[in-house]
C-alpha positions, -999 to 999 in steps of 0.1 A, spaced: 401 -741 -616 395 -722 -583 417 -745 -564 445 -743 -589 444 -705 -590 445 -704 -552 476 -726 -551 493 -703 -577 484 -671 -559 509 -651 -538 507 -657 -500 480 -634 -484 464 -627 -518 426 -627 -518 428 -649 -549 435 -677 -525 399 -674 -514 386 -685 -549 377 -720 -537 352 -705 -512 336 -686 -540 332 -719 -558 318 -735 -526 293 -706 -524 282 -712 -560 277 -749 -553 257 -742 -521 234 -716 -536 230 -728 -571 235 -765 -567 249 -784 -595 249 -817 -613 281 -829 -596 282 -837 -559 311 -820 -542 322 -839 -511 318 -821 -478 355 -824 -472 363 -803 -502 338 -776 -491 355 -776 -456 389 -773 -473 378 -743 -493 364 -727 -461 397 -735 -442 418 -719 -469 396 -687 -468 398 -686 -430 436 -686 -434 434 -658 -459 411 -638 -436 435 -642 -407 462 -624 -427 442 -592 -424 434 -570 -394 399 -572 -379 375 -547 -395 398 -542 -425 376 -532 -455 399 -549 -481 389 -585 -473 353 -576 -463 336 -593 -493 356 -625 -488 348 -625 -451 311 -620 -458 311 -648 -484 331 -671 -461 306 -664 -433 277 -675 -455 295 -707 -465 304 -715 -428 268 -710 -418 256 -734 -445 282 -759 -433 270 -753 -398 305 -744 -386 290 -720 -360 321 -710 -341 341 -703 -372 312 -682 -386 311 -662 -353 348 -656 -356 344 -642 -391 315 -621 -380 337 -605 -354 364 -599 -381 339 -583 -405 333 -555 -380 312 -528 -396 319 -540 -431 288 -561 -439 287 -561 -477 256 -566 -498 272 -596 -515 265 -625 -508 235 -616 -488 217 -600 -518 219 -634 -536 198 -651 -509 174 -623 -499 157 -591 -511 168 -575 -478 206 -581 -477 212 -562 -444 182 -578 -428 195 -612 -439 230 -605 -426 216 -594 -392 192 -623 -389 220 -648 -397 244 -631 -373 219 -634 -345 213 -670 -354 250 -678 -353 253 -662 -319 224 -684 -306 239 -715 -321 273 -709 -304 256 -699 -271 236 -731 -272 267 -753 -270 282 -734 -240 273 -748 -206 253 -724 -185 267 -735 -152 301 -750 -151 303 -778 -125 332 -787 -104 342 -824 -100 322 -825 -68 289 -817 -85 288 -780 -74 295 -748 -92 331 -741 -101 
């Protein structure tokens, strides 16, 4: 249902992010059916495109961006999650964080710091030139 509704939605409509809501439900509540990782990634990619249609720190897509960030974290898509955290700006919403913690803001801040560490861990500390020295 979510995928079909997203396909029928107008370009730039937040309705296009419905598949990422379904992915969130699957990741948090589980389910009897197994959803392939590829489908979860497609839902996240579609929501990333929807998010990109709005300005950074725009309050209108804030809930979608927070939800998308949670899904990206669960999928261990660290750089994409960091990009969404930057777009969220000051608009951390209680949803979805209140679904996974009694302290939604604390959960958001903890996961934000964790994403930053994950991204930092894949960046080389000292770039090397082709001769073995520093660049």
